[in-house]
N, C-alpha and C positions, 0 to 999 in steps of 0.2 A: 852805218853799214846795214844792209838788208839781212835779217836773220835767215831768210830762206836761202840766200846765197851761201851763208856760212854752213847751213845744213847740207847743201850740195858739196861743198868742199870736204866736210867731214865724211860724208857717205862715200865719196871717191877715195879718200885717204884710207878708209877702212876696208872698202871692197876691192880696191886695186883696179877695177875696170868700170867703164861707163855703164855697161849692161847690168852688172851686179848692183851698182849704186842706184841705177834707175829702178830696178825691182824693189830695192829697199825703201825707196821713197814713193813708189807708185807713180813714177813719171816715165816718159819715153826717153830712149837713149839720145835721140837728137836734141831734145829739150835740155837734158843734162849737159850735153856738150856745149850748147849755146850759152847756157848760164855760166858754165865754168869759164868760157872764153870772155864773157862780159865781165866777170869778176876779176880775172887777171888783167884785162884791159883797164878797168877802173883803178886797180892798184898799181899798175905799171910794173908788175912783177909776174914771172912765171912761177906758179905754185907747184906744178908737176912737170916731170920729164916724161914724155911719151916714148914708150919702148914697145918692142914686139910682145913682151909679156904683160904689158899693162901700164898703169900710171904709177910713177914713183915720185915721192916728194922731193922737191928741190931743197936746197939749204934754206931758201926763203920760206918755202912752204912748211918745212919742219920747224922753223923758228916761231911760226904763229899757230902751230897745232894746239899747243897747250892753252893759248888764249881762246881759240875756237871751242875747245872742250869746256872751258869755264863758262863761255857764253851759253853753251848747250845746257850745262848744269843749271845756270840761272833761269833759262827759259823753261826748263822742265819743272823747276821749283815754282816758278810763277804760275804755270798751268795747273799744277797740283793744288796750290793754294786756292785758286779760283774754283776748281772742281770741288774741293773740300768744302769751301764756303757755300757753294751752291747746293751741296747735298745735306748740309746741316739745317735742322729745323730752327732757324733763328732769323731775326730781322723784322722789318716793319711791313705790315699789310694795311692798306687803306681801303675801307669798305664803305659803300654808299647804300643807304636805304631810307625809306620814309620814316618819319618820327615814330609812329605807333609800331610799325613792323620792326624797326631797329630795336625798340625796347622789349617788345613781347616775344619776338622770334629770334632775332639775330644776337642780341646781347647775351642770352643764356648759353647759346652755342659758343660764342667767343669766350665766355667765362670757362666753359669746359675745355676749350682749346688751350687757354692759358694754364690750366692745371696739367694737361697732358704734355704741353710743350712750353715751359716757362720762359724760353728765350725768344719766343715770338711775341711781338707787340702789335696789337690790333688798334687801329684808329677808326672808330665808327663815326661816319658823317651822316647825320640825320637832317636831310634838307629836301625841300620840294623840288629844287632844280636838279636836272640830270647832269651828273658829273661825266666828263669825257674820259673814256678808257684809253683812247688813242693818245691823249696828252698826259696820261698817267695822273689825272686828277683823282682817280680811284683805281685800285687794282682789281677790285671785284665790286660789281653793282647788282643790286636786287631791285627789280621793277615790276609793275603790274602790266606792262606792255612789252612785247618782244623788242629786241634790239634791232636797230636799222643801221648801226655803225658798221663800216667795213672791218673785216678781220677780227670780228668778235665771235668767240665761241660761246654759245648760249644753250641753255636747256630749261625746260619747265621744272621748277622746283616743287611747287605744291599748288593746290587750289584752296582759296580762302573763302569761307562762307560768310555771308553778311546776314544781319537780322535787324528788325525794327526794335528799338529800345525806348523805354520810358522811365521816368523817375520812379524809384520804389515808393516814394511818398506822394506821388501825384494822383490825380483823380482818374477814374475809368476813361477809356478812349472811345467812347461812343460818338462823340461829337466829330462830324466830318469837317467842321471848320476848325481843324486842329492847328495849333501853332507848330511850326516846323523849324528844326535845327538842321542845317545842311551846308554843303560846300559853298565857297565864295563864288562870285560870278565867273571868275576865270576857269573854274572846274564845274560849272553848272551843267555841262553836258555829259558828265560821267554817268555810267549806267545806274548807280544807286540814287543819284540826285534826280534823274529822270523818273525812276520808279517811285520815289517819294512824292513827286508832284502829281504823278498819275494816280497814285493810291489815295491822295488827299487833294482832289481837283479844286476844292474850295478852301484848302488850307492856306494859312498866311505864314510866310517866312518871317520868323521872329529873330533868327540869329544865323549868321554865316561865318565860316572860318575855313581856311585851307588846312587846318590842323585837326586831325581826327581826335587827338587828345582834348583839344579845346572844345570840340563838339560834345565829347563825352561829359566833360565837366558841366557844360551848359545844360545838357539834357538831364543830368543827375540833379541839377539845381532846380529843375522844374520849368525851364524856359520853353521846352517843347519836346516833341518826339524826334528821334534821329535814327538814320540807318548807319550802322557801324559794323566793322569787321568783328566777328564773334570772338576772335582772340583778344580783342580790346574790350568789347562790351561785356563779355562774360566775366572778366576779371575786375570790373569796376564795381565796388560795393554799393554804389548808389543807383545802379541801373538794374532793370529787369527786362527780360525778353518779352516781346509781344507775340503770342502765337498766331500765325496766319496760315491760311490755306495755300496762299501763293507768296512765299517769302521773296525778298529782293534778290537780285542776281548776285552771284559771287564773282570772284576774279581769280584768274590764274596769275601766279607769281613766277617770274623768270629771273634766273641768275646768269651773269655774263662776265667774261674777262677777255682781255686781248690775247690773240693767238700767240704772240711772242712770249707770253708768260705761262704757257701751258705746261712747261716742265719745271716751274718754280716749286720746289717741294713744300714750302710753307703755304702757298696758295692751294696746292693740291690737298694738303692736310685739312684746311678750312673748308674747301669745297666738298670733300668727301664727308666731313662731319656734318655739314649743313644738309646734305642729301640724306644721310643716315638718320638724322634727328627730325627733319622736317618733311622729307620726301613722301612719307606715308601719312602725314597729318591730314585731318579732314578739312 
């Protein structure tokens, strides 16, 4: 039986008239009348006696009133349980970010969130591929390019500065025929990779990787110079910044989530904390 039809039955039983019942449910009087007629026809019973004073329960209607009220109580309990669960800061959040940004920027904020709201579980996915927000492969994604998926709410989170790094134990960088540590061929047209090639036009690519962490390790080992995000490069003990008049270009970082999740409290909690902790970062 359709719960909406039971609501109509209860509203008329309590109000006594179609007009009052319609106001209680926010529907029109003709709609209420049609739905009551359809309910009675489907049951093969008259639930109300129509009188000049209004609608009066028949014996059949009175016999099912208590059952309808129990259905109402169960439905209201169901709704409250869902609303309560939705308002509590608990449950799983799946977050997608690149490896270095996940470690140096996202993970510390997630750790703080876990302290503030211990019933929230964050699953941090560090992968080069772009997880789909529409298919719920991730609830929140952080990227260096704006989102082009439909129904994604996005905002610029921060700007990340990049710098040229060399090994702390390596020789001076006077030689223009420098060995280079850079992105793999699939990412060779990224702004920092283009800048590195233009800054060292006679440089030789000695090492490639799609992982910034791997590049940092190779650079620290003396394989060559590398352009790295400062959040990563400055934290690596084996690297030193190379001061330049014209540093490599930085990148804007964007966060996004599907529009359907905009009222999810645990997502709001993480988003607000990310903006608070990283939104003003250099």
